[in-house]
Each structure stands twice: as structure tokens, then as C-alpha cells.
N, C-alpha and C positions, 0 to 999 in steps of 0.2 A: 740532246744537251746543247743548249745555245751558249756559246762563249762570247763574252763581250770584253773588249780590252779596256783597261783603266785609262781614263782621259789624260793622266799625268805620268803614270808609271808604265811606259811602253814595254811590251813584252810580258806583261802580267794581265791575267784575265780572271773574270769571275762568272759565276752562273747564278740564276735566280734562287737556287736552293742553297747558296752560300759557299759553294766549293770554289777553290782558287787554283789557278794553273799558271805556269810560265813556260815560255819556249826559249828561254835564255841559254839552254844547253843544247840547242840544235834540234830538240824534239819536245813535244808538249809533255809536261810532267805536272802531276798534281802536287800541290804544296800543302803542308800541314802546319798551320800556325802554332806557336808555342803558347801553352796556357800559363798565365801569370797567377800569382798568389791571390789576386783580387778577383779571379774568375774570368777576366777578359782574355782574349787571344791576341797575340802580337805577331805580325809578319815582318820579316826582314827582306827587303828588296834591294837589288843592286842595279843602280843606274849610273852609267859612265864611271864605273869603279867606285862609286860612292854608295855606302850602305844607308838605306832609308827605312825607318821603322814606321809602321802604321798599324793601328788596331784593325783586326779582321772585319768588325762591323762597319768601321769607317770606309774601308776599302770597298766593300760590297755596296754600301749606300752611295758612295761617290760615283759608282758605275751606273746604278740602276734607278736611284730615287731622286727625282728633281727636288731642288732646294731653292725655290724662288725667293724665299724670305731670308736666305743666307743664315739659317740657324746653325749654331755651333755644335749642338749635341745630337746624339742619336739614341732613341729610346728602344729598348727591347720590350715589345708589347707583352710577352709572356714572362718577362723577368729572367729568362734562361739565357745567360751570356754565351752559351754554346750554340744557340739557335740563331744563326746569322743569315737566315733566308730573308729574301726581300719582303715577303708578306709579314715578317715579324719585326721589321725595323721601320722607324719613322724619324724624320728630322724634327727637332723641337728646341725650345728654349731650355736653359738650365733650370729655371723655375718649374716648368712643366715636368721635366725629367725627374727632378727631386720629388715633386708632389706625387707623381705616379709611382715612384719607387719607395717612398718612405711613408707617406700619409695615406694609408689604406685602412679600410675597415673590413674586418673579416667576420664571417659567420662561423661559429663553432657549434657543431652538433655532437652531443654526447650520445653515442649509439646505444649505451646501456640504459640510461635514464630517460632518453628522449628529449632532454633539455637542449634548447638552442639559445645562444646569446652572442652578442657582438663584442669584439675586442678591437682595439685600435693600435696596440703595440704587440706585434707578433713575437718579437724577441723576448719581451718580458713574460708573455704568456707561456712561451716554451720553457723559460727558466723555471717558472712557477710549477708547471706540470712535469718538469724533468724530461722534456722532449728535446731532441736535437733539432736545432733550427733548420739545418739542411734537410732533415726528414720532413719537417712541416712544409718547406718549399717544394719538395718532390710531390707531396700530396696536393698542393695547390696547382702544380703543373699537370696533374693527372697521371703521374708516374706510379702512384700507389693510391689505393682506394681509401685506406684508413691509416691511422697512426696510433701508437701506444697500445699494442695488442688489441686492435680493432675497437678501441674505446672512442676515438674522436674522428670526425671528418671536418675538413676546413673548406670554405669557399670564400671568394672575394665578393664584397657587396657594394663597393663604391662604383658609381657610374663614372665612366671616363668622359671628361669634357673635351671640347675641341679648342679650348683656349690655349694658345702657345704652341700649337702644332703647325 
């Protein structure tokens, strides 16, 4: 496990797999950021008796990922806000981040009929099919093979472009 200290938050460290540590208490201790309602994780750091809050993904990206274009946002490539490993994060523009997170095309396969079709709004499709949105996202991340009693399988079809990264 290679620890690397944050460039601005002295005494706080990260690893390439996204774990965070501090030696502020005289020994190295793993920290566990708090999960917010929006799914992101927030860390509280104490520097010179001042409390500084930073998102977990920002903390890791600032340590390990060069940002020569001074981009302001970080994109989770797999859309899993819990996955803050370096390989899952990339600096980007706001536009790129929104395009990657919202404007996707999905391939739906009906495993009973064999029918395949594309959808552009996953949330609306989930509402129509009476499928929980978080269940569909778990399927896309590979955490489940099928959804709705083994009726559907989802996959992403949009190619990622390199503009704005």
C-alpha cells in the first residue's frame, strides 16, 4: 500500500485504490468519509484547528491525477460515487461531466422475447417498467446480471469521446 500525502492537507494521505488515512492522532489511522444524500462522500480534515471539508473523489484526484488544463470537475467513469480509485476518476469540464452522466444511450435486452432496443432516458424507462432506478444502475455497473425477475439486461452503448477531458 503506497500512501501519498495530500499537497495542501498535510497529515492526510490517500492510496491509488481510494482509501484515505491521517496521522493527526500520533499514529496512522484509516478515515471513512461520510456518505451524503446525493451519493458523494465528504471528508472533514482539521488543519491548524480549522475544519476543512472536501469530497472524497476530489481528495484522491488532487493527490494522484495531474490536472494540466485546470479542470474543475472530476468524473467517475463507472458512475459509482463509492468507487474513488484513481483508475475510475478523471478531471474534466462541467460540460463533459454532464454529458457523460446524463446523455447516455442504453441497450435494453428483453431476455424473454429476445428483443433489443435503445433508450435515451434511463429514469423514464425505469418508471415505465416499474423498475427501481438504483437497481438499473447496479445492473449497469455489473453488480447484478439481470433485472425485474430476469427479464431485462442493460448495457451502455454511447462511445466516450475525449473532448473536455
